[in-house]
C-alpha positions as CSV (number, residue, x, y, z in Angstrom):
1,M,0.1,16.3,-35.7
2,L,0.0,16.3,-39.5
3,R,-2.3,13.3,-39.5
4,A,-4.7,14.9,-37.1
5,V,-4.9,18.0,-39.2
6,A,-5.4,15.9,-42.3
7,M,-8.2,14.0,-40.5
8,A,-10.0,17.3,-39.6
9,V,-9.6,18.6,-43.2
10,T,-11.1,15.3,-44.4
11,A,-14.1,15.6,-42.2
12,A,-14.7,19.2,-43.3
13,L,-14.4,18.2,-47.0
14,V,-16.8,15.3,-46.6
15,V,-19.4,17.6,-45.1
16,L,-18.9,20.0,-48.0
17,L,-19.2,17.1,-50.4
18,V,-22.5,16.1,-48.9
19,Y,-23.8,19.6,-49.1
20,T,-22.7,19.8,-52.8
21,V,-24.7,16.7,-53.5
22,Y,-27.7,18.2,-51.7
23,L,-27.5,21.4,-53.7
24,G,-27.3,19.3,-56.9
25,T,-30.4,17.4,-56.0
26,I,-32.5,20.5,-55.3
27,S,-31.3,22.6,-58.2
28,S,-33.6,23.1,-61.2
29,D,-32.9,24.2,-64.7
30,L,-35.1,27.3,-64.5
31,I,-34.1,30.7,-66.0
32,L,-35.6,33.3,-63.7
33,P,-36.4,36.9,-64.5
34,T,-34.1,39.3,-62.6
35,N,-34.8,42.7,-61.1
36,G,-31.2,43.3,-60.2
37,V,-31.1,46.7,-62.0
38,I,-34.4,47.8,-60.5
39,G,-33.9,47.1,-56.8
40,K,-30.8,48.8,-55.3
41,T,-31.5,48.0,-51.7
42,T,-29.3,45.0,-51.9
43,P,-26.0,44.3,-53.8
44,D,-27.8,42.0,-56.2
45,D,-31.5,41.7,-56.0
46,A,-32.8,38.7,-58.0
47,A,-36.4,37.9,-58.9
48,G,-36.7,35.7,-55.8
49,G,-36.1,38.7,-53.5
50,G,-38.5,41.4,-52.6
51,A,-36.8,44.8,-53.2
52,G,-36.8,44.7,-57.0
53,Q,-40.4,43.6,-57.2
54,Q,-41.5,46.1,-54.6
55,A,-39.9,48.9,-56.5
56,L,-41.5,47.8,-59.7
57,R,-44.9,47.5,-58.0
58,A,-44.6,51.0,-56.4
59,R,-43.6,52.5,-59.8
60,T,-46.6,50.9,-61.5
61,D,-49.0,52.1,-58.7
62,L,-47.6,55.6,-59.0
63,Q,-48.3,55.7,-62.7
64,R,-51.9,54.5,-62.0
65,W,-52.3,57.3,-59.4
66,R,-51.3,59.8,-62.0
67,A,-54.1,58.6,-64.2
68,V,-56.6,59.2,-61.3
69,S,-55.3,62.5,-60.2
70,G,-55.3,64.0,-63.7
71,P,-53.0,66.6,-65.1
72,S,-54.0,69.2,-62.5
73,A,-56.4,69.7,-59.7
74,N,-58.7,71.9,-61.9
75,Q,-59.1,69.3,-64.5
76,P,-61.6,66.4,-64.3
77,D,-60.4,62.9,-63.6
78,P,-59.6,60.9,-66.7
79,K,-61.7,57.9,-67.4
80,A,-59.6,54.8,-66.8
81,D,-60.2,51.2,-65.8
82,I,-58.1,51.1,-62.6
83,M,-57.6,47.8,-60.9
84,G,-57.2,47.7,-57.1
85,N,-56.8,50.8,-55.0
86,P,-54.1,53.0,-56.6
87,G,-54.7,56.0,-54.2
88,T,-56.9,59.1,-54.2
89,E,-56.5,62.4,-56.0
90,A,-55.0,64.0,-52.9
91,R,-52.9,61.1,-51.7
92,P,-50.6,58.7,-53.6
93,P,-50.9,55.0,-53.2
94,D,-49.4,53.3,-50.1
95,P,-46.0,51.6,-50.5
96,A,-46.3,48.4,-52.5
97,T,-46.2,45.0,-50.8
98,I,-45.4,41.7,-52.4
99,T,-48.5,39.5,-52.7
100,G,-47.8,37.7,-56.0
101,P,-45.7,34.7,-56.7
102,D,-42.0,34.9,-56.8
103,G,-39.9,34.4,-60.0
104,R,-39.5,30.7,-59.6
105,S,-43.3,30.1,-59.2
106,L,-44.0,32.3,-62.2
107,V,-41.6,30.4,-64.4
108,R,-43.0,27.0,-63.3
109,G,-46.5,28.3,-64.0
110,W,-45.5,29.4,-67.5
111,L,-43.9,26.0,-68.2
112,S,-46.9,24.1,-67.0
113,R,-49.2,26.0,-69.3
114,Q,-46.8,25.5,-72.1
115,Q,-46.8,21.8,-71.6
116,G,-50.6,21.7,-71.5
117,Q,-50.7,23.5,-74.9
118,S,-48.0,21.4,-76.5
119,G,-50.5,19.9,-78.9
120,I,-51.1,23.2,-80.6
121,L,-47.6,24.7,-80.3
122,Q,-44.9,24.3,-82.8
123,E,-41.8,22.3,-81.8
124,P,-38.8,24.4,-81.0
125,R,-36.7,24.8,-84.1
126,R,-33.8,26.8,-85.3
127,V,-34.9,30.1,-87.0
128,Q,-32.3,31.7,-89.2
129,G,-32.4,34.3,-92.0
130,R,-30.6,37.2,-93.5
131,T,-29.6,40.4,-91.6
132,S,-27.7,43.6,-92.2
133,L,-26.0,43.3,-88.8
134,P,-22.2,42.9,-89.1
135,G,-20.5,39.8,-87.8
136,P,-20.9,36.0,-88.1
137,V,-24.2,34.1,-87.3
138,K,-26.1,37.4,-86.6
139,G,-28.9,36.0,-88.7
140,V,-29.7,33.3,-86.1
141,F,-32.9,34.4,-84.4
142,V,-33.8,31.2,-82.4
143,Q,-31.4,28.5,-81.4
144,P,-33.1,25.8,-79.2
145,Q,-30.0,23.7,-78.9
146,G,-28.7,26.3,-76.5
147,R,-31.2,25.0,-73.9
148,L,-29.5,21.7,-73.9
149,W,-26.1,23.3,-73.5
150,R,-27.4,25.5,-70.7
151,S,-28.9,22.6,-68.8
152,T,-25.6,20.6,-69.2
153,H,-23.5,23.5,-68.1
154,N,-25.6,24.4,-65.1
155,G,-26.1,20.8,-64.0
156,P,-23.5,18.1,-64.7
157,I,-20.6,20.4,-65.3
158,V,-21.1,22.8,-62.4
159,F,-22.2,20.3,-59.8
160,G,-20.3,17.4,-61.2
161,G,-17.1,19.5,-61.3
162,A,-17.6,20.7,-57.7
163,F,-18.2,17.1,-56.5
164,Y,-15.1,15.9,-58.4
165,L,-12.7,18.6,-57.0
166,I,-13.9,18.3,-53.4
167,G,-13.9,14.5,-53.7
168,V,-10.3,14.5,-54.9
169,A,-9.2,16.8,-52.1
170,A,-11.0,14.7,-49.6
171,L,-9.4,11.5,-50.8
172,L,-5.9,13.0,-50.6
173,A,-6.5,14.3,-47.1
174,A,-7.9,11.0,-46.0
175,F,-4.9,9.2,-47.5
176,L,-2.5,11.5,-45.7
177,S,-4.4,11.0,-42.4
178,V,-4.0,7.2,-42.8
179,R,-0.6,6.8,-44.5
180,G,1.2,9.9,-43.3
181,R,4.2,11.2,-45.4
182,V,6.1,8.8,-47.5
183,P,9.5,8.8,-45.8
184,I,13.1,8.3,-46.9
185,K,13.6,4.8,-45.5
186,D,17.3,5.2,-45.0
187,G,17.1,8.8,-43.9
188,F,18.9,11.8,-45.4
189,S,22.4,10.9,-46.5
190,G,23.7,14.5,-46.5
191,Q,24.7,14.3,-50.2
192,T,22.6,15.4,-53.1
193,V,22.5,14.7,-56.8
194,T,21.2,17.0,-59.5
195,R,17.7,16.1,-60.7
196,F,16.6,19.0,-62.7
197,S,18.5,21.8,-64.4
198,A,17.8,25.5,-63.9
199,F,16.2,25.6,-67.3
200,E,13.8,22.8,-66.5
201,R,12.9,24.3,-63.2
202,A,12.3,27.7,-64.7
203,N,10.0,26.3,-67.3
204,H,8.2,24.1,-64.7
205,W,7.5,27.1,-62.4
206,M,6.4,29.3,-65.4
207,S,3.9,26.6,-66.4
208,A,2.8,26.0,-62.8
209,V,2.1,29.6,-62.0
210,S,0.3,30.1,-65.3
211,F,-1.9,27.0,-64.6
212,V,-2.7,28.0,-61.0
213,L,-3.8,31.5,-62.2
214,L,-5.7,30.0,-65.1
215,G,-7.4,27.7,-62.7
216,L,-8.3,30.4,-60.2
217,T,-9.7,32.8,-62.8
218,G,-11.5,30.0,-64.5
219,L,-13.2,29.0,-61.3
220,V,-14.2,32.6,-60.7
221,L,-15.9,32.6,-64.1
222,L,-17.6,29.2,-63.6
223,Y,-18.6,29.5,-59.9
224,G,-18.4,33.2,-59.2
225,K,-22.0,34.1,-59.9
226,P,-23.6,31.8,-57.3
227,L,-20.7,31.9,-54.7
228,I,-19.0,35.3,-54.9
229,R,-21.6,37.7,-56.4
230,P,-24.2,37.5,-53.6
231,W,-21.7,38.8,-50.9
232,L,-19.4,40.9,-53.1
233,G,-22.1,42.7,-55.0
234,A,-23.0,42.9,-58.7
235,D,-20.7,45.9,-59.5
236,R,-17.6,44.6,-57.7
237,F,-18.1,41.1,-59.0
238,G,-18.5,42.4,-62.5
239,N,-15.1,44.1,-62.2
240,L,-13.6,40.8,-60.8
241,A,-15.1,38.7,-63.5
242,E,-13.9,41.1,-66.2
243,G,-10.4,41.2,-64.8
244,S,-10.4,37.4,-64.5
245,M,-11.5,37.0,-68.1
246,W,-8.7,39.2,-69.5
247,L,-6.0,37.6,-67.2
248,H,-7.3,34.2,-68.2
249,M,-6.8,35.0,-71.9
250,A,-3.4,36.7,-71.4
251,L,-2.0,33.6,-69.6
252,I,-2.5,31.4,-72.6
253,A,0.9,32.6,-73.9
254,P,3.2,31.5,-71.1
255,F,1.1,28.4,-70.5
256,T,1.4,27.3,-74.1
257,L,5.1,28.1,-74.2
258,G,5.6,25.9,-71.1
259,L,3.7,23.1,-72.7
260,M,5.7,23.2,-75.8
261,T,9.0,23.3,-73.9
262,M,8.0,20.3,-71.8
263,L,6.9,18.4,-74.9
264,A,10.3,19.1,-76.5
265,T,12.4,18.4,-73.4
266,W,10.7,15.5,-71.6
267,T,8.7,13.5,-74.1
268,W,11.3,10.8,-74.8
269,Q,11.8,10.3,-71.1
270,N,8.0,9.8,-70.5
271,L,7.4,7.1,-73.1
272,P,5.8,4.0,-71.4
273,T,8.0,0.9,-70.7
274,R,7.5,-2.5,-69.1
275,L,9.0,-1.1,-66.0
276,D,6.0,1.2,-65.6
277,F,3.5,-1.6,-65.3
278,E,5.5,-3.2,-62.4
279,W,5.6,0.2,-60.7
280,L,1.8,0.6,-61.0
281,R,1.3,-3.0,-59.8
282,Q,3.2,-2.3,-56.6
283,G,1.6,1.1,-56.0
284,G,4.8,2.9,-56.5
285,G,5.9,2.0,-53.0
286,F,3.5,4.5,-51.5
287,I,1.4,2.0,-49.6
288,R,3.9,0.4,-47.2
289,D,7.3,1.1,-45.8
290,D,8.3,-2.5,-45.1
291,Q,9.0,-3.4,-48.7
292,P,11.5,-2.0,-51.3
293,N,10.2,0.6,-53.8
294,P,9.8,-0.7,-57.3
295,P,12.6,0.4,-59.7
296,A,12.0,3.5,-61.9
297,E,13.8,5.6,-64.4
298,R,14.1,9.4,-64.2
299,F,10.3,9.6,-64.4
300,N,8.2,6.8,-62.8
301,A,4.8,5.6,-64.1
302,G,2.9,8.1,-61.9
303,Q,4.8,11.0,-63.2
304,K,4.4,9.9,-66.8
305,L,0.7,9.7,-66.3
306,I,0.7,13.3,-65.0
307,F,3.0,14.4,-67.8
308,W,0.7,13.1,-70.5
309,A,-2.4,14.3,-68.7
310,V,-0.9,17.8,-68.6
311,I,0.3,17.8,-72.3
312,L,-2.9,16.3,-73.8
313,G,-5.3,18.2,-71.5
314,G,-3.3,21.4,-71.8
315,L,-3.3,21.3,-75.6
316,T,-7.1,20.6,-75.5
317,L,-7.5,23.7,-73.3
318,V,-5.4,25.8,-75.6
319,A,-7.4,24.8,-78.7
320,S,-10.8,25.2,-77.1
321,G,-9.7,28.4,-75.5
322,L,-8.6,29.9,-78.8
323,A,-12.0,28.9,-80.2
324,M,-13.7,30.9,-77.5
325,M,-11.3,33.9,-77.8
326,F,-12.1,34.2,-81.5
327,P,-15.8,33.2,-81.6
328,F,-17.5,31.8,-84.7
329,Q,-14.3,31.7,-86.7
330,W,-14.3,27.9,-87.0
331,G,-18.0,27.1,-86.6
332,G,-21.4,28.3,-85.4
333,Y,-23.3,28.2,-82.1
334,G,-23.0,24.4,-81.9
335,S,-19.2,24.6,-82.2
336,M,-19.0,27.4,-79.6
337,Q,-21.1,25.5,-77.1
338,L,-19.1,22.3,-77.6
339,A,-15.8,24.2,-77.2
340,Q,-17.1,25.8,-74.0
341,S,-18.2,22.4,-72.5
342,I,-15.0,20.7,-73.5
343,H,-12.9,23.5,-72.0
344,A,-14.8,23.4,-68.7
345,I,-14.7,19.6,-68.3
346,V,-11.0,19.2,-69.3
347,A,-10.0,22.1,-67.0
348,L,-11.8,20.6,-64.0
349,L,-10.3,17.2,-64.7
350,M,-6.8,18.8,-64.9
351,I,-7.2,20.7,-61.7
352,G,-8.0,17.4,-59.9
353,V,-4.8,15.8,-61.5
354,I,-2.7,18.8,-60.4
355,F,-4.1,18.4,-56.8
356,G,-2.5,15.0,-56.7
357,H,0.7,16.3,-58.3
358,I,1.0,19.1,-55.7
359,Y,0.2,16.7,-52.9
360,I,3.0,14.3,-53.8
361,G,5.5,17.1,-54.4
362,T,4.8,18.8,-51.0
363,V,3.3,17.2,-47.9
364,G,2.9,13.7,-49.4
365,M,6.5,12.7,-49.8
366,V,9.6,13.7,-47.8
367,G,12.3,15.2,-50.0
368,A,10.3,15.5,-53.2
369,F,9.9,19.3,-53.1
370,D,13.7,19.9,-53.4
371,A,13.7,18.4,-56.9
372,M,11.9,21.4,-58.4
373,W,13.0,24.0,-55.8
374,S,16.7,23.7,-55.7
375,G,17.2,21.0,-58.4
376,Q,19.0,18.8,-55.9
377,V,17.6,15.7,-54.2
378,D,19.1,13.6,-51.5
379,R,21.1,10.6,-52.6
380,N,19.0,8.2,-50.6
381,W,15.7,9.7,-52.0
382,A,17.0,9.2,-55.6
383,K,18.1,5.7,-54.8
384,E,14.8,4.7,-53.3
385,H,12.4,6.3,-55.8
386,H,14.3,6.3,-59.0
387,S,16.8,3.5,-58.7
388,R,17.4,2.9,-62.4
389,W,18.1,6.5,-63.1
390,Y,20.3,6.9,-60.0
391,N,22.4,3.8,-60.8
392,R,23.0,5.0,-64.3
393,L,23.7,8.5,-63.1
394,T,26.4,7.4,-60.6
395,A,27.8,4.5,-62.6
396,P,31.6,5.0,-63.0
397,G,33.1,5.5,-66.5
398,D,30.0,6.8,-68.3
399,G,30.9,10.5,-68.1
400,A,28.2,11.1,-65.5
401,G,29.8,9.7,-62.4
402,S,29.0,10.5,-58.8
403,R,31.8,13.0,-58.2
404,P,30.6,15.9,-60.5
405,E,26.9,15.2,-59.7
406,E,27.0,14.9,-56.0
407,R,27.0,17.8,-53.5
408,R,27.4,17.9,-49.8
409,R,24.1,18.9,-48.2
410,S,24.5,22.0,-46.1
411,A,23.7,21.7,-42.5
């Protein structure tokens, strides 16, 4: 049953992945004019729609009709060069209809004319001077490098990040549909050993909840405008985005505390050893059930890779996040654009890594979730997946024997 569900999820994710590639190929780096404030007939009327342009055209025609009708019926008509048919003195113009090009066509037309006149136009350059406005970099009037940042953000980061996240989820679902759950080969023994203390588990869940909320609020800020705003509406999405932004910044405190605690508690246990290369060579025992699992200490090579990805990636996110929370304190526009790009790329990569971590700790492996939930793992699970650690833990005469560490599993 689980494999069938995983197969269906894989198929759905593959379709979504293909659609993401399609959207990436047809997207263009065009900044369109928006009439979202003018047209109120839809939740968010962009320039490509009709309501905003129609309202603007009707308002313009009404102003032209006022020029024809004059200040009053007893006054002569003013002389004005009126284009089209704005209406008569007795009747206002008919409701406007859209006959001109949409916003995308207009922008493309502007760009084509600009390219044809490139020989007489100046190259885009940075324009900066002095200003009486308070605050840093207020004197920058033109900053062409922002166009490169915008195209990178709206193209490779947005579509590449979506492709990566959906692709990782699809690979995990496909692996589950083929492999199934990694079992405990000898079955549950009915006895458990302590794997993580209450302090370690509390810090883990504080860090985990913080990261999940950071990821969700960050995805709202990155993908909310094209995915959520059209059906939620501009006003409600604005409230959602603002709340996400403030929650995102507030969560930096528990997330950083969790990182520092993990760094102080687990670093020495996550240093690479020769045992890790053998574990990686054998695929951690995840591929087949007919061969013994490779030996491992308290943390195997896969867990060590996740640990260092979380520590190094998390510290990068904290540093780049602080740079954006206090803008222009450590650099100008270039530094801010670099910090934003690094923050988005590293965050997306970390979300994919955590996908794998959550998979192994829940549906991917039998008995793994207990380690961080109750702190107790089955004796056979510990013996199969962390044999070196288990043997040392239960060795007699070392002060950490099996009697004080083992507990009878409740029925």
